[in-house]
Residue, then its C-alpha position, 0 to 999 in steps of 0.5 A: m032545043k031540049t036539053q040532054i036531061e029532057i031528051l033522056e027523060k022523054i025517051m025513058n018515060c016511053v020505055d016500060g017493062e015490054p020491049v019496044s023498037f027504036m022506030a016506036l021510040c022515035r014515034q012516041t018521043g019525036f026525035n030522030y033515029r040517031t038522037v034516040r040511039r046515041h042516048l040510049e047507048l049513053i044510058e047503056y053505057l052509064q048503067q055497065q059501069s061500076p063503080k057507079i058516080q054519086i053526086l052529093r050537094d051541100g048548099f052551093r057546093v056539089v061533090i062527085r065521087k066514085f063508090q061501090a054499091e054495098p051488097l044486099a044484106t041476106s037474112 
């Protein structure tokens, strides 16, 4: 059984700059339609969230916090 991260990585590796259908993703990844749809919905939801989540690791300690992306500097 694949972990959620393995499923997400496999889906994201099949998505590039060209449009691809759900069925093509299913064939390329070997996952069923519901699995691909559910994980793409999760990716889309997470990308829309603001503020973003930042995970910091310090030895055995893991800290998760929300942060606002800094605006890009313009010259």
